[in-house]
C-alpha positions in Angstrom: -18.2 -13.3 -31.3 -20.2 -13.8 -28.4 -17.5 -16.3 -27.5 -14.8 -14.3 -28.4 -15.8 -11.7 -26.1 -16.8 -14.1 -23.3 -13.4 -15.1 -23.0 -12.1 -11.5 -22.7 -13.8 -11.3 -20.0 -12.4 -13.8 -18.1 -9.1 -13.0 -19.5 -10.0 -9.8 -17.4 -11.5 -11.6 -14.6 -8.4 -13.3 -13.7 -6.4 -10.5 -14.0 -8.4 -9.3 -11.7 -8.5 -12.4 -9.2 -4.9 -11.8 -8.9 -5.2 -7.3 -8.4 -7.4 -9.2 -5.0 -4.5 -12.0 -3.9 -2.4 -9.4 -4.2 -4.3 -8.1 -0.7 -5.8 -11.1 0.4 -2.7 -13.4 0.6 -0.9 -10.6 2.7 -4.2 -10.7 5.1 -4.0 -14.5 5.2 -1.0 -14.4 5.8 -0.6 -12.2 8.8 -3.5 -14.1 10.6 -2.2 -18.0 9.9 0.9 -16.5 11.7 -0.4 -14.2 14.5 -4.1 -15.3 14.5 -4.9 -11.3 14.2 -7.1 -9.5 11.8 -6.0 -6.1 10.7 -9.2 -4.6 9.7 -6.6 -2.2 8.8 -4.8 -3.9 5.9 -6.8 -1.7 3.2 -4.9 1.3 4.5 -1.5 -0.8 3.7 -3.1 -0.6 -0.1 -3.8 3.0 0.1 -0.5 4.4 0.8 1.2 1.8 -1.6 -0.9 3.8 -4.1 -0.3 7.5 -2.3 4.0 6.8 -2.9 3.3 5.2 -6.8 1.6 8.1 -7.7 4.3 10.7 -5.3 7.0 9.2 -7.1 5.8 7.9 -10.6 6.9 11.7 -12.2 10.4 11.5 -10.5 11.5 8.7 -10.6 9.2 6.2 -13.6 7.4 3.6 -13.7 9.3 1.0 -12.9 11.5 2.6 -9.9 7.8 3.4 -8.1 5.9 0.0 -8.3 9.1 -2.0 -6.8 10.2 1.4 -4.3 6.2 1.7 -3.3 5.7 -1.5 -1.8 9.5 -1.3 -0.2 8.8 1.7 1.8 4.8 0.6 3.2 7.2 -2.7 4.1 9.6 -1.5 6.1 6.5 1.1 7.9 4.8 -2.7 8.8 7.7 -3.0 11.0 6.5 -0.2 12.9 3.4 -1.3 12.7 3.5 -5.1 13.7 6.6 -4.0 16.8 4.2 -1.0 18.3 0.9 -2.6 17.2 0.0 -6.5 16.2 2.9 -7.8 19.1 0.2 -6.3 22.1 -2.7 -8.5 20.4 -1.1 -11.8 19.9 -1.9 -13.4 23.9 -5.0 -11.0 23.9 -8.4 -11.4 23.0 -9.0 -11.6 19.4 -11.6 -8.3 19.3 -9.3 -6.0 20.9 -7.2 -6.5 18.0 -10.1 -5.7 15.4 -10.6 -3.1 17.2 -7.4 -1.4 17.6 -6.6 -2.7 13.4 -10.0 -0.5 13.2 -9.2 2.4 15.0 -5.7 2.5 13.0 -7.4 2.4 9.8 -9.4 4.7 10.1 -6.7 7.0 11.4 -4.2 6.1 8.4 -7.2 7.4 6.4 -7.7 11.2 7.9 -3.6 11.1 7.7 -3.8 10.5 4.0 -6.5 12.9 3.1 -4.0 15.4 5.4 -1.4 14.7 3.8 -2.3 14.4 -0.5 -6.2 15.7 0.2 -9.8 14.4 0.3 -10.1 14.6 -4.0 -8.9 11.6 -6.3 -5.3 11.7 -8.1 -4.3 10.6 -11.0 -0.9 7.9 -12.6 -0.7 7.7 -15.8 1.2 4.9 -17.5 4.2 4.8 -20.2 3.8 4.4 -23.4 4.6 1.4 -24.3 2.4 -0.7 -21.9 0.1 2.1 -23.0 -3.0 0.5 -25.7 -4.3 -2.9 -26.4 -2.9 -6.3 -27.6 -4.8 -7.6 -30.9 -4.9 -12.0 -30.2 -7.0 -13.0 -33.4 -10.4 -11.3 -32.6 -9.6 -10.7 -29.5 -8.2 -7.6 -27.6 -6.6 -7.0 -24.6 -4.5 -4.0 -22.4 -0.9 -4.1 -22.7 -0.7 -3.0 -19.3 -3.3 -5.7 -17.9 -1.5 -8.3 -20.0 1.4 -7.7 -18.1 0.3 -7.5 -14.6 -0.6 -10.5 -14.9 2.7 -11.6 -15.7 3.7 -9.8 -12.8 1.7 -11.7 -10.1 2.2 -15.0 -11.4 5.8 -14.1 -10.9 4.9 -12.6 -7.4 3.5 -15.5 -6.8 5.5 -18.1 -7.2 8.4 -15.7 -5.7 6.0 -16.2 -2.6 5.3 -19.6 -3.4 9.2 -21.1 -3.2 9.7 -18.8 0.1 7.6 -21.2 1.7 8.3 -24.1 0.7 12.1 -24.4 -0.6 14.0 -21.9 2.6 14.2 -22.6 6.0 12.4 -18.9 6.7 9.6 -20.6 5.2 9.6 -23.8 6.7 9.4 -22.2 10.3 6.6 -19.8 9.6 4.4 -22.7 8.5 5.3 -25.4 11.5 4.4 -22.5 13.9 1.4 -21.8 11.8 1.0 -25.2 12.8 1.9 -26.1 15.8 4.0 -23.3 17.1 4.8 -24.8 20.7 6.7 -27.1 19.1 8.9 -24.5 17.4 9.3 -22.7 20.6 10.2 -26.2 22.4 13.0 -25.9 19.5 14.3 -23.1 21.1 13.0 -20.7 17.8 11.7 -17.4 18.6 8.5 -16.8 16.2 8.4 -12.5 16.8 10.8 -12.2 14.2 9.4 -14.3 12.1 6.4 -12.4 12.8 7.9 -9.4 11.4 8.5 -10.8 8.6 5.1 -11.7 7.7 3.8 -8.5 8.3 5.8 -7.1 6.4 5.5 -9.2 3.4 1.9 -9.1 4.1 1.3 -4.9 3.6 3.7 -4.9 1.1 2.0 -7.5 -1.1 -1.2 -5.1 -0.3 1.0 -2.0 -1.1 2.2 -3.6 -4.9 -1.3 -3.9 -5.6 -2.4 -0.4 -4.8 1.0 1.0 -7.5 0.1 -1.2 -9.0 -3.6 -0.8 -9.7 -2.9 3.1 -9.4 -3.1 3.7 -13.0 -6.7 2.2 -13.8 -8.0 2.7 -10.7 -9.3 6.1 -8.8 -6.5 7.0 -6.6 -8.6 8.1 -3.3 -8.5 8.4 0.8 -11.2 5.5 1.3 -9.7 2.8 -1.5 -8.1 0.5 0.7 -11.4 0.7 2.7 -13.5 -0.4 -0.7 -11.3 -3.3 -1.2 -10.8 -4.9 2.3 -14.2 -6.1 1.9 -13.2 -7.7 -1.2 -9.7 -9.1 0.4 -12.2 -10.6 3.5 -14.4 -12.6 0.9 -11.5 -14.0 -1.0 -9.9 -15.1 2.2 -13.3 -16.7 3.3 -14.1 -18.7 0.7 -10.4 -18.9 0.3 -10.3 -20.5 4.0 -8.0 -19.5 6.9 -4.2 -20.4 6.5 -4.5 -21.9 3.1 -2.0 -20.4 1.0 -3.7 -22.3 -2.7 -6.8 -21.6 -1.1 -6.6 -17.6 -1.1 -5.1 -18.2 -5.0 -7.9 -20.4 -6.4 -10.7 -18.1 -3.5 -9.0 -15.0 -5.8 -8.8 -16.4 -9.6 -12.4 -18.1 -9.3 -13.6 -14.9 -7.9 -12.2 -12.7 -10.6 -13.4 -15.1 -13.2 -16.9 -15.1 -11.5 -16.8 -11.3 -11.1 -15.7 -11.2 -15.6 -18.0 -13.6 -16.7 -21.2 -11.6 -14.2 -19.8 -8.8 -16.1 -20.7 -10.4 -20.0 -23.8 -11.7 -18.7 -25.6 -9.7 -16.1 -23.7 -6.6 -15.6 -25.7 -5.2 -12.7 -24.8 -8.3 -10.4 -21.4 -8.7 -11.0 -20.8 -7.1 -7.6 -23.3 -9.3 -6.1 -21.8 -12.5 -7.4 -18.8 -12.7 -5.4 -21.0 -12.9 -2.3 -23.2 -15.4 -3.8 -20.1 -17.6 -4.3 -18.9 -17.1 -0.7 -22.6 -17.8 0.4 -22.1 -21.0 -1.4 -18.9 -22.5 -0.8 -19.6 -21.7 3.0 -23.2 -23.8 2.6 -20.8 -26.9 1.2 -17.7 -26.4 2.2 -17.7 -23.8 6.2 -14.0 -23.6 6.6 -14.0 -22.1 2.5 -12.0 -24.6 -0.4 -8.9 -25.8 0.7 -9.2 -24.3 5.0 -7.4 -25.9 7.7 -7.5 -25.3 11.4 -4.9 -22.8 12.8 -3.1 -22.8 16.9 -2.9 -19.4 18.2 1.0 -18.0 18.1 2.8 -18.0 20.9 5.6 -14.8 21.6 
């Protein structure tokens, strides 16, 4: 029974890791192309959750999960145009300060619009309850989330590795001067990457809204974990972030089994050990600064 329970915690850890992946991957993509660490990323995650809660009773669960990230992605256009674009060539500390300030503004705006009290979000009856696999018990919704996250991850990998859009983005990450010499403007691609990044964060917020607490400060809470995942995986590395997210999720899931009080501390210990052995993270790459 101990082994069965441990395996259940590992599977739950994979779900948790997939959740972290949605937020951390968008954060990593924006940094990789633009060289900007977006401290307001968690606020877009919170917006995704709040839009989901606003729409789920009217449009239904599936439509709310799809439409919420799309709305946030279009907000990302304005975010890139009027905020990030001003700081691509500036000292990185300026973008840190501005995005930090924007995160505070967005959090207060959420409080003004939806109130400070936590909001509930319910699941449809069809995806509630457990699934029994032998002696093991899994949540229907968490397994569904794992499948959706895997499909999203595969789609992003195909976009970045099998399309002309992805080839330009990857070339822009490694050598933006070469891309500029070919007469290709990276600016439209940066806008698309920001839309994708904040949309992924919003998808994480929408999918986890029914099983977590939806409140104004939820963005700042998840941002720390997203940074831990990106640092462990290595800045600029797609598969590094994927591996780190799943590793952090599984480590936290296993720690819950053995030392419940240390579940949160476990990811910081993991980060320390990884950076001690590999200062650039698991699969970190060298990134050149983006020039429009």
